[in-house]
C-alpha positions in Angstrom: -53.7 18.6 -46.9 -52.5 18.9 -43.3 -51.9 22.5 -42.0 -49.8 23.7 -39.1 -51.1 26.1 -36.6 -49.3 29.4 -36.1 -47.1 29.6 -33.0 -48.8 31.4 -30.1 -46.5 33.7 -28.2 -47.0 33.9 -24.5 -45.3 35.1 -21.3 -46.2 33.3 -18.1 -49.2 31.9 -19.9 -50.5 35.3 -21.0 -50.9 35.9 -24.8 -48.3 38.3 -26.2 -49.0 40.4 -29.3 -46.1 42.2 -31.1 -46.1 45.2 -33.5 -43.7 46.7 -36.0 -45.3 50.1 -35.2 -43.4 50.5 -32.0 -40.4 52.8 -32.3 -36.9 51.4 -31.7 -35.3 54.8 -31.4 -36.7 56.2 -28.2 -34.3 58.2 -26.0 -34.0 57.2 -22.4 -31.2 58.9 -20.5 -28.2 58.9 -22.9 -29.5 55.8 -24.8 -31.1 56.5 -28.2 -31.9 52.9 -29.1 -34.7 52.2 -26.6 -38.2 51.1 -27.0 -41.2 50.4 -24.7 -43.6 47.7 -23.7 -47.3 48.2 -23.0 -49.0 45.6 -20.8 -52.8 45.7 -20.9 -55.4 43.7 -19.1 -57.7 43.1 -22.1 -60.7 42.3 -19.8 -60.6 46.0 -18.8 -60.4 47.3 -22.4 -63.6 48.6 -24.1 -63.7 49.1 -27.8 -66.5 50.9 -29.6 -67.3 51.8 -33.2 -67.8 55.5 -33.5 -69.1 55.5 -37.1 -70.4 53.1 -39.6 -68.1 52.0 -42.5 -68.1 54.5 -45.4 -67.3 53.3 -48.9 -66.5 55.7 -51.7 -66.0 54.6 -55.3 -63.8 57.2 -57.1 -63.8 56.6 -60.9 -62.0 59.9 -61.6 -58.6 59.8 -59.8 -57.3 56.9 -62.0 -59.8 57.2 -64.8 -57.0 57.6 -67.4 -55.9 54.0 -66.7 -59.5 52.6 -66.5 -59.1 52.0 -62.7 -61.4 52.8 -59.9 -60.1 53.9 -56.5 -62.1 52.4 -53.6 -61.8 54.4 -50.3 -63.1 52.9 -47.0 -63.3 54.6 -43.7 -64.4 53.6 -40.2 -63.8 55.1 -36.8 -63.1 53.1 -33.6 -62.2 54.2 -30.2 -61.1 52.4 -27.0 -60.9 53.1 -23.3 -59.8 51.4 -20.2 -62.4 50.7 -17.5 -59.6 51.2 -14.9 -56.5 53.3 -15.5 -54.3 50.7 -13.8 -55.3 48.2 -16.4 -52.4 49.4 -18.7 -48.8 49.9 -17.7 -46.0 51.3 -19.9 -42.5 50.0 -19.4 -40.0 52.5 -20.9 -36.3 52.3 -21.6 -36.4 48.7 -23.0 -33.3 47.7 -25.0 -32.8 44.6 -27.0 
């Protein structure tokens, strides 16, 4: 079977990542349908794991239906090596 590679989005040769978690209803001036763009130099981004992965098996919450709830938790944090490594462009309208 021959597969196709997913399209890679880029802007001027730089990879672009999109998210559905960005609000489309920000208020800028009198416009209430604005959003924002965050540009980050990933080479200046540091990511660290603050805690190991915790796994909890809970046989009680859904015990009446013979199901087990599995809860996982991990904590990560990030920081910029230089504050100018990230820029926020506000008031963006589509």
